N, C-alpha and C positions, 0 to 999 in steps of 0.2 A: 482707797489704794489697794490695802490689802483685798477688799473686797473682788477688785479686777483680778488679781493676781489669783487667788482661788479659784474665780470663776474661768480662768485661762488655763489653770492646769487641770481643772474637772474637763474642760473642752477637748483636749486632745487628745485624750482616749475616742470620744466619739468621732471624731473627724477621721482618725486612723478605720474605726469601723464602717463609715460610710464609703471610704476609699476602697477597703478590702470589698464590699459587699459590690460595688460599681466593678471592680474587677473581676468579681463573681460571675455576676449579670453578664459580661462583656465575654467571660469564658463560656457560658451557655451559649452564648449567640454563636461563638465562634465554633461552637460543637453542634449545634443544630442545623439539621439538613434541608429546613425549611427556611432557615434565615442566612446566616453568613457561610456557614458550610466551608469554614476556610481550611478545614483538615483534609479535605477531598485534594487540595491542589499543595498546601505548603504543609513543611515537617514542622511540628513542633514537638521539641525535647519533652518525653514522658508522656506522650499521647501514643493510643494504639493508633493503628492502620493508618496513617498520616500518607499526604501525596508528597509527590517529588518532582512535578512539572513546574512549580512556582516556587520564586524563593523561599528558604527556610525563614522562619519569623526565631530567630535569632538575634541578638543585638541590635535590635531596632532601634532605640535611642541613639546609637552611634552612627545607622545609616539614616535616619531620618531625625535628625536633631532639631528639626523643625515641626512641632505633632501637625501645623496647618498643612504642610506638604503631606504627610501620611494621611491626613483626614480627607485631604482632596483627592489622593490615589484610591482611597476606600470609596468617596462617592461616585468618583467617575474615572476609572482608569482609562478609558477611552479618548480621556482629553490630552494626556501623553502618549498615549501607543494607540492610537485606531486599530490597531491588529490583535491587538491582547484579549485574551480568552476571559480575562477575569470581568465578570460582570460588574456594571455601574449602579452598585448599592442604593447611592443615592438616589442620582438620576432616575431608576426605576423604580424609586419606593420601596425595594425590596426591604431596606432598614430604614428606621426613621431616623431623625437627628439625635434623638437620646441613645439608640442603639448604636450607631457609628459613633456615639463618645466614649460609652460604654467599650464596644469595642477597640476603640483607639485605647483605654486605659488599660485592657486585659494584653493587648500587642506589647504595650511599653511595660508590662510588666516582667515579661519574658525574660 
């Protein structure tokens, strides 16, 4: 029993490091002009030269409490709004499934 308790205590910092790493990878994708390029359209607090033609990436957990809905929006925004200018990142294979998950973690961290 004590062994499991010690293991659990040691594991918590590792999980936090993995989560932080995923958020950092998502940030890189959001800022990369050849990948997400989110900042060209969306305002992000503290970022330089952000766009204003799309909703700001603020309080995303409140706006999208269900992560699957936000993921679906990133994967193919045209499914909800055929007139959107947001690229269908997943459908057009601009981002991989893993990159979309990393981007989602970053957006939810804002």
